[in-house]
C-alpha positions as protocol buffer text, in pm:
chain_id: "A"
residue {
  index: 1
  type: MET
  ca { x: 13592 y: 7838 z: 12383 }
}
residue {
  index: 2
  type: SER
  ca { x: 13648 y: 7677 z: 12039 }
}
residue {
  index: 3
  type: TRP
  ca { x: 13495 y: 7860 z: 11700 }
}
residue {
  index: 4
  type: ARG
  ca { x: 13313 y: 7537 z: 11622 }
}
residue {
  index: 5
  type: ARG
  ca { x: 13122 y: 7566 z: 11992 }
}
residue {
  index: 6
  type: ARG
  ca { x: 13069 y: 7927 z: 11927 }
}
residue {
  index: 7
  type: ARG
  ca { x: 12933 y: 7865 z: 11608 }
}
residue {
  index: 8
  type: ASN
  ca { x: 12713 y: 7620 z: 11766 }
}
residue {
  index: 9
  type: LEU
  ca { x: 12606 y: 7843 z: 12047 }
}
residue {
  index: 10
  type: LEU
  ca { x: 12538 y: 8119 z: 11770 }
}
residue {
  index: 11
  type: ARG
  ca { x: 12307 y: 7902 z: 11545 }
}
residue {
  index: 12
  type: THR
  ca { x: 12102 y: 7750 z: 11870 }
}
residue {
  index: 13
  type: LEU
  ca { x: 12045 y: 8114 z: 11963 }
}
residue {
  index: 14
  type: ALA
  ca { x: 11920 y: 8210 z: 11638 }
}
residue {
  index: 15
  type: ILE
  ca { x: 11674 y: 7936 z: 11595 }
}
residue {
  index: 16
  type: LEU
  ca { x: 11550 y: 7983 z: 11954 }
}
residue {
  index: 17
  type: CYS
  ca { x: 11486 y: 8359 z: 11863 }
}
residue {
  index: 18
  type: ALA
  ca { x: 11311 y: 8239 z: 11516 }
}
residue {
  index: 19
  type: LEU
  ca { x: 11094 y: 8000 z: 11707 }
}
residue {
  index: 20
  type: VAL
  ca { x: 10973 y: 8293 z: 11983 }
}
residue {
  index: 21
  type: ALA
  ca { x: 10916 y: 8513 z: 11666 }
}
residue {
  index: 22
  type: VAL
  ca { x: 10687 y: 8271 z: 11496 }
}
residue {
  index: 23
  type: LEU
  ca { x: 10524 y: 8156 z: 11805 }
}
residue {
  index: 24
  type: ALA
  ca { x: 10461 y: 8555 z: 11945 }
}
residue {
  index: 25
  type: SER
  ca { x: 10329 y: 8628 z: 11575 }
}
residue {
  index: 26
  type: ALA
  ca { x: 10101 y: 8310 z: 11578 }
}
residue {
  index: 27
  type: GLY
  ca { x: 9959 y: 8436 z: 11942 }
}
residue {
  index: 28
  type: LEU
  ca { x: 9925 y: 8831 z: 11809 }
}
residue {
  index: 29
  type: VAL
  ca { x: 9721 y: 8686 z: 11464 }
}
residue {
  index: 30
  type: SER
  ca { x: 9499 y: 8406 z: 11696 }
}
residue {
  index: 31
  type: GLY
  ca { x: 9439 y: 8680 z: 11931 }
}
residue {
  index: 32
  type: TYR
  ca { x: 9337 y: 8922 z: 11684 }
}
residue {
  index: 33
  type: ARG
  ca { x: 9125 y: 8689 z: 11504 }
}
residue {
  index: 34
  type: TYR
  ca { x: 8948 y: 8604 z: 11857 }
}
residue {
  index: 35
  type: ALA
  ca { x: 8889 y: 8978 z: 11916 }
}
residue {
  index: 36
  type: ASP
  ca { x: 8749 y: 9036 z: 11598 }
}
residue {
  index: 37
  type: ARG
  ca { x: 8491 y: 8743 z: 11603 }
}
residue {
  index: 38
  type: LEU
  ca { x: 8387 y: 8910 z: 11958 }
}
residue {
  index: 39
  type: VAL
  ca { x: 8313 y: 9227 z: 11782 }
}
residue {
  index: 40
  type: ALA
  ca { x: 8135 y: 9054 z: 11487 }
}
residue {
  index: 41
  type: LYS
  ca { x: 7896 y: 8918 z: 11742 }
}
residue {
  index: 42
  type: GLY
  ca { x: 7781 y: 9273 z: 11848 }
}
residue {
  index: 43
  type: LYS
  ca { x: 7679 y: 9390 z: 11527 }
}
residue {
  index: 44
  type: ARG
  ca { x: 7370 y: 9363 z: 11434 }
}
residue {
  index: 45
  type: LYS
  ca { x: 7147 y: 9533 z: 11124 }
}
residue {
  index: 46
  type: VAL
  ca { x: 6933 y: 9850 z: 11259 }
}
residue {
  index: 47
  type: ALA
  ca { x: 6621 y: 9956 z: 11104 }
}
residue {
  index: 48
  type: ASN
  ca { x: 6567 y: 10298 z: 10990 }
}
residue {
  index: 49
  type: LEU
  ca { x: 6919 y: 10401 z: 11057 }
}
residue {
  index: 50
  type: THR
  ca { x: 7089 y: 10657 z: 10819 }
}
residue {
  index: 51
  type: PRO
  ca { x: 7423 y: 10699 z: 10789 }
}
residue {
  index: 52
  type: VAL
  ca { x: 7557 y: 11077 z: 10875 }
}
residue {
  index: 53
  type: ALA
  ca { x: 7695 y: 11289 z: 10619 }
}
residue {
  index: 54
  type: SER
  ca { x: 8047 y: 11383 z: 10634 }
}
residue {
  index: 55
  type: GLY
  ca { x: 8099 y: 11686 z: 10817 }
}
residue {
  index: 56
  type: GLN
  ca { x: 7812 y: 11670 z: 11032 }
}
residue {
  index: 57
  type: ALA
  ca { x: 7768 y: 11645 z: 11428 }
}
residue {
  index: 58
  type: MET
  ca { x: 7661 y: 11259 z: 11513 }
}
residue {
  index: 59
  type: ASN
  ca { x: 7428 y: 11200 z: 11800 }
}
residue {
  index: 60
  type: ILE
  ca { x: 7445 y: 10828 z: 11934 }
}
residue {
  index: 61
  type: LEU
  ca { x: 7170 y: 10669 z: 12139 }
}
residue {
  index: 62
  type: LEU
  ca { x: 7309 y: 10425 z: 12426 }
}
residue {
  index: 63
  type: VAL
  ca { x: 7068 y: 10214 z: 12589 }
}
residue {
  index: 64
  type: GLY
  ca { x: 7163 y: 9918 z: 12849 }
}
residue {
  index: 65
  type: SER
  ca { x: 6905 y: 9709 z: 12942 }
}
residue {
  index: 66
  type: ASP
  ca { x: 6906 y: 9496 z: 13292 }
}
residue {
  index: 67
  type: SER
  ca { x: 6702 y: 9114 z: 13310 }
}
residue {
  index: 68
  type: ARG
  ca { x: 6701 y: 8947 z: 13632 }
}
residue {
  index: 69
  type: THR
  ca { x: 6600 y: 8602 z: 13444 }
}
residue {
  index: 70
  type: GLY
  ca { x: 6762 y: 8331 z: 13622 }
}
residue {
  index: 71
  type: LEU
  ca { x: 6869 y: 8458 z: 13957 }
}
residue {
  index: 72
  type: THR
  ca { x: 6801 y: 8286 z: 14254 }
}
residue {
  index: 73
  type: ARG
  ca { x: 6621 y: 8444 z: 14560 }
}
residue {
  index: 74
  type: ARG
  ca { x: 6949 y: 8430 z: 14716 }
}
residue {
  index: 75
  type: GLN
  ca { x: 7092 y: 8664 z: 14451 }
}
residue {
  index: 76
  type: LEU
  ca { x: 6789 y: 8873 z: 14436 }
}
residue {
  index: 77
  type: GLY
  ca { x: 6818 y: 8910 z: 14833 }
}
residue {
  index: 78
  type: ARG
  ca { x: 7228 y: 8960 z: 14775 }
}
residue {
  index: 79
  type: ILE
  ca { x: 7141 y: 9270 z: 14539 }
}
residue {
  index: 80
  type: GLN
  ca { x: 6846 y: 9397 z: 14756 }
}
residue {
  index: 81
  type: THR
  ca { x: 6576 y: 9330 z: 14501 }
}
residue {
  index: 82
  type: VAL
  ca { x: 6292 y: 9148 z: 14382 }
}
residue {
  index: 83
  type: LYS
  ca { x: 6228 y: 8922 z: 14070 }
}
residue {
  index: 84
  type: VAL
  ca { x: 6017 y: 9108 z: 13790 }
}
residue {
  index: 85
  type: PRO
  ca { x: 5919 y: 8983 z: 13442 }
}
residue {
  index: 86
  type: GLY
  ca { x: 6091 y: 9132 z: 13143 }
}
residue {
  index: 87
  type: ARG
  ca { x: 6373 y: 9379 z: 13103 }
}
residue {
  index: 88
  type: ARG
  ca { x: 6453 y: 9706 z: 13247 }
}
residue {
  index: 89
  type: THR
  ca { x: 6669 y: 10014 z: 13107 }
}
residue {
  index: 90
  type: ASP
  ca { x: 6918 y: 10029 z: 13349 }
}
residue {
  index: 91
  type: THR
  ca { x: 7169 y: 10299 z: 13129 }
}
residue {
  index: 92
  type: ILE
  ca { x: 7064 y: 10612 z: 12876 }
}
residue {
  index: 93
  type: MET
  ca { x: 7322 y: 10818 z: 12753 }
}
residue {
  index: 94
  type: VAL
  ca { x: 7346 y: 11023 z: 12485 }
}
residue {
  index: 95
  type: LEU
  ca { x: 7707 y: 11057 z: 12312 }
}
residue {
  index: 96
  type: HIS
  ca { x: 7735 y: 11388 z: 12072 }
}
residue {
  index: 97
  type: VAL
  ca { x: 8019 y: 11388 z: 11796 }
}
residue {
  index: 98
  type: SER
  ca { x: 8141 y: 11692 z: 11648 }
}
residue {
  index: 99
  type: PRO
  ca { x: 8142 y: 11741 z: 11308 }
}
residue {
  index: 100
  type: ARG
  ca { x: 8558 y: 11711 z: 11293 }
}
residue {
  index: 101
  type: ARG
  ca { x: 8490 y: 11400 z: 11480 }
}
residue {
  index: 102
  type: ASP
  ca { x: 8766 y: 11551 z: 11744 }
}
residue {
  index: 103
  type: LYS
  ca { x: 8547 y: 11626 z: 12041 }
}
residue {
  index: 104
  type: ALA
  ca { x: 8286 y: 11427 z: 12196 }
}
residue {
  index: 105
  type: VAL
  ca { x: 8017 y: 11485 z: 12477 }
}
residue {
  index: 106
  type: MET
  ca { x: 7853 y: 11242 z: 12663 }
}
residue {
  index: 107
  type: VAL
  ca { x: 7544 y: 11314 z: 12849 }
}
residue {
  index: 108
  type: SER
  ca { x: 7372 y: 11025 z: 13097 }
}
residue {
  index: 109
  type: LEU
  ca { x: 6997 y: 11058 z: 13161 }
}
residue {
  index: 110
  type: PRO
  ca { x: 6852 y: 10915 z: 13480 }
}
residue {
  index: 111
  type: ARG
  ca { x: 6692 y: 10629 z: 13493 }
}
residue {
  index: 112
  type: ASP
  ca { x: 6371 y: 10768 z: 13646 }
}
residue {
  index: 113
  type: LEU
  ca { x: 6313 y: 11072 z: 13459 }
}
residue {
  index: 114
  type: ARG
  ca { x: 5980 y: 11129 z: 13375 }
}
residue {
  index: 115
  type: THR
  ca { x: 5895 y: 11257 z: 13013 }
}
residue {
  index: 116
  type: THR
  ca { x: 5624 y: 11235 z: 12734 }
}
residue {
  index: 117
  type: ILE
  ca { x: 5594 y: 10932 z: 12554 }
}
residue {
  index: 118
  type: ASP
  ca { x: 5408 y: 10982 z: 12230 }
}
residue {
  index: 119
  type: GLY
  ca { x: 5261 y: 11265 z: 12380 }
}
residue {
  index: 120
  type: THR
  ca { x: 5123 y: 11099 z: 12691 }
}
residue {
  index: 121
  type: PRO
  ca { x: 5304 y: 11217 z: 12994 }
}
residue {
  index: 122
  type: ALA
  ca { x: 5457 y: 10951 z: 13204 }
}
residue {
  index: 123
  type: ARG
  ca { x: 5331 y: 10772 z: 13510 }
}
residue {
  index: 124
  type: SER
  ca { x: 5382 y: 10476 z: 13693 }
}
residue {
  index: 125
  type: THR
  ca { x: 5142 y: 10236 z: 13498 }
}
residue {
  index: 126
  type: PRO
  ca { x: 5217 y: 10210 z: 13106 }
}
residue {
  index: 127
  type: PRO
  ca { x: 4893 y: 10383 z: 12896 }
}
residue {
  index: 128
  type: SER
  ca { x: 4680 y: 10170 z: 12721 }
}
residue {
  index: 129
  type: PRO
  ca { x: 4793 y: 10052 z: 12326 }
}
residue {
  index: 130
  type: SER
  ca { x: 4548 y: 10314 z: 12178 }
}
residue {
  index: 131
  type: ALA
  ca { x: 4712 y: 10592 z: 12415 }
}
residue {
  index: 132
  type: ALA
  ca { x: 5051 y: 10609 z: 12304 }
}
residue {
  index: 133
  type: PRO
  ca { x: 5061 y: 10413 z: 11938 }
}
residue {
  index: 134
  type: GLY
  ca { x: 5405 y: 10456 z: 11841 }
}
residue {
  index: 135
  type: CYS
  ca { x: 5562 y: 10325 z: 12178 }
}
residue {
  index: 136
  type: TRP
  ca { x: 5347 y: 10043 z: 12286 }
}
residue {
  index: 137
  type: SER
  ca { x: 5247 y: 9724 z: 12171 }
}
residue {
  index: 138
  type: GLY
  ca { x: 5016 y: 9458 z: 12269 }
}
residue {
  index: 139
  type: ARG
  ca { x: 4983 y: 9382 z: 12650 }
}
residue {
  index: 140
  type: SER
  ca { x: 5127 y: 9706 z: 12714 }
}
residue {
  index: 141
  type: ARG
  ca { x: 5501 y: 9644 z: 12623 }
}
residue {
  index: 142
  type: ARG
  ca { x: 5688 y: 9943 z: 12456 }
}
residue {
  index: 143
  type: ARG
  ca { x: 5836 y: 9909 z: 12112 }
}
residue {
  index: 144
  type: PRO
  ca { x: 6224 y: 9870 z: 12059 }
}
residue {
  index: 145
  type: GLY
  ca { x: 6200 y: 10209 z: 11861 }
}
residue {
  index: 146
  type: CYS
  ca { x: 6060 y: 10371 z: 12153 }
}
residue {
  index: 147
  type: PRO
  ca { x: 6366 y: 10527 z: 12319 }
}
residue {
  index: 148
  type: SER
  ca { x: 6514 y: 10657 z: 11998 }
}
residue {
  index: 149
  type: THR
  ca { x: 6171 y: 10861 z: 11927 }
}
residue {
  index: 150
  type: THR
  ca { x: 6147 y: 10956 z: 12299 }
}
residue {
  index: 151
  type: THR
  ca { x: 6507 y: 11085 z: 12385 }
}
residue {
  index: 152
  type: PRO
  ca { x: 6571 y: 11329 z: 12135 }
}
residue {
  index: 153
  type: ARG
  ca { x: 6238 y: 11512 z: 12238 }
}
residue {
  index: 154
  type: SER
  ca { x: 6337 y: 11498 z: 12621 }
}
residue {
  index: 155
  type: THR
  ca { x: 6679 y: 11663 z: 12563 }
}
residue {
  index: 156
  type: SER
  ca { x: 6636 y: 11897 z: 12286 }
}
residue {
  index: 157
  type: PRO
  ca { x: 6638 y: 12280 z: 12415 }
}
residue {
  index: 158
  type: ALA
  ca { x: 6291 y: 12459 z: 12430 }
}
residue {
  index: 159
  type: SER
  ca { x: 6224 y: 12670 z: 12176 }
}
């Protein structure tokens, strides 16, 4: 193989390697931006949230909700349930992070746990709004802040 041919081959390989590096970098940057946009969609301001001071333990309440809106009768039958109005809490977890941020413990609370809500014992039907003013709004619907006030009381050790 002549030196010109070898030089052309090396030049072609160098250009190909540079092109692959540029395309890989562009892919990484666009992937990062896409992931960043997805994460940014979940960022919402939460009222009455106070930051934890450095060196203090942190407890985080994780609540997931389930809605059956838009499911057909066939889909409801497939998951063996019926149509109900509104949303239901299907996951309740408390995450405790140690003061040095090196250990974490997660506790999952059963969905059907019976507890006291605003001084009113839980029952199968919601109490009237006057019975539990902190958690109930009009039409016997719970207010969004109710889990954050009820869970600490339900999970703290008895004194």
